[in-house]
C-alpha positions in Angstrom: 0.0 0.0 0.0 1.6 3.3 -1.0 1.4 6.3 1.2 -0.5 8.4 -1.2 -3.7 6.3 -1.2 -6.9 7.6 0.2 -6.8 4.8 2.8 -3.4 5.9 4.1 -4.6 9.5 4.2 -7.5 8.5 6.4 -5.2 6.7 8.7 -2.9 9.7 9.0 -6.0 12.0 9.7 -7.2 9.6 12.4 -3.8 9.9 14.2 -3.9 13.7 13.9 -7.5 13.7 15.3 -6.3 11.6 18.2 -3.4 13.9 19.0 -5.7 16.9 18.8 -8.3 15.2 21.0 -10.9 16.1 18.4 -13.6 13.5 19.5 -16.2 14.3 16.8 -13.7 14.1 14.0 -12.1 11.0 15.4 -15.4 9.3 15.8 -16.3 9.9 12.2 -13.0 8.8 10.9 -13.3 5.6 13.0 -16.7 5.0 11.3 -15.0 5.2 8.0 -12.2 2.9 9.1 -14.8 0.4 10.5 -16.6 0.3 7.2 -13.4 -0.3 5.3 -12.5 -3.1 7.6 -16.0 -4.6 7.3 -15.7 -4.7 3.5 -12.2 -6.1 3.6 -13.2 -8.9 6.0 -16.5 -9.7 4.4 -15.3 -9.7 0.9 -11.7 -10.8 1.5 -10.3 -8.0 -0.6 -8.1 -5.0 -0.2 -10.2 -1.8 -0.6 -8.7 0.5 -3.3 -9.3 4.2 -3.8 -12.1 3.6 -6.3 -14.0 1.4 -3.9 -13.3 3.7 -1.1 -14.9 6.6 -3.0 -18.0 4.5 -3.4 -18.0 3.8 0.4 -17.6 7.4 1.3 -20.2 8.5 -1.2 -22.6 6.0 0.3 -21.8 7.2 3.8 -22.6 10.8 2.8 -25.9 9.8 1.2 -26.9 7.9 4.4 -26.2 11.0 6.5 -28.1 13.3 4.1 -31.1 11.0 4.4 -30.7 11.0 8.2 -30.6 14.8 8.3 -33.9 14.9 6.4 -35.5 12.5 8.7 -34.2 14.2 11.9 -35.3 17.6 10.6 -38.8 16.3 9.8 -39.0 14.9 13.3 -37.8 18.2 14.9 -34.5 16.7 16.1 -32.2 19.5 15.0 -29.4 18.5 17.4 -29.2 15.1 15.8 -29.3 16.6 12.3 -26.4 18.9 13.3 -24.3 15.9 14.3 -25.0 14.2 10.9 -24.1 17.5 9.1 -20.8 17.6 10.9 -20.1 14.0 9.9 -20.9 14.8 6.3 -18.4 17.7 6.3 -15.7 15.4 7.6 -16.5 12.6 5.1 -16.4 15.1 2.2 -12.8 16.1 3.1 -11.8 12.7 1.7 -14.0 13.0 -1.4 -12.8 14.8 -4.6 -14.1 18.4 -5.1 -17.8 18.5 -6.0 -18.7 19.5 -9.5 -20.4 22.7 -10.2 -23.9 22.7 -11.8 -22.4 23.9 -15.1 -19.7 21.1 -15.2 -22.4 18.6 -14.3 -24.7 19.8 -17.0 -21.9 19.6 -19.6 -21.0 16.0 -18.6 -24.7 15.0 -18.8 -25.0 16.6 -22.2 -21.9 14.9 -23.5 -23.0 11.5 -22.1 -26.5 11.9 -23.7 -25.0 12.8 -27.1 -22.3 10.0 -27.0 -24.8 7.3 -26.2 -27.4 8.6 -28.7 -30.0 8.5 -25.9 -33.4 9.7 -27.1 -35.8 9.0 -24.2 -36.1 7.9 -20.6 -35.6 4.3 -21.8 -32.0 5.1 -22.5 -31.3 6.6 -19.0 -29.5 3.4 -18.0 -26.9 3.9 -20.8 -26.3 7.5 -19.8 -26.0 6.6 -16.1 -23.6 3.8 -16.9 -21.3 6.3 -18.6 -21.6 9.0 -16.0 -21.4 7.0 -12.7 -17.7 6.1 -12.9 -16.8 9.7 -13.8 -18.9 11.3 -11.1 -18.5 8.9 -8.2 -17.9 11.0 -5.1 -18.0 14.2 -7.1 -21.8 14.7 -7.5 -25.0 13.5 -5.8 -26.3 10.8 -8.2 -29.9 12.0 -7.4 -29.1 15.4 -8.8 -27.5 13.7 -11.8 -30.6 11.7 -12.4 -32.7 14.9 -12.3 -30.4 16.6 -14.8 -30.7 13.6 -17.2 -34.5 13.6 -16.9 -34.4 17.3 -17.7 -32.2 16.7 -20.7 -34.9 14.3 -22.1 -37.8 16.6 -21.6 
């Protein structure tokens, strides 16, 4: 494992959080580490950066869903904790794409696949998903694709 991998960076950040006695940050990083370890044990594989981006993206999505549920239930203190966890997780994800960049990528994917209608959405998503993993909310991407067809 080289020292420039995302996994190694997470480990370094965990040590720094321990030294700084930053409990919320340390807790979130430990959640990430636990998920990595679970995948490695369950699937008997070494998690690479591409898979780690998928894991981090999924963790962000879970927290966004939790924030919505907590906010709907009037539990803002729990929603704030989830929002703090999202900000820590996003430090390890690549920079998010702007709306313009996203719209350009969607338009390119639609034209390169020759997609004409909603039936072709799977083809477009198949091209976009590897490019956008961790860089955009796939729900937003889906909305942009639907808008391109209408």
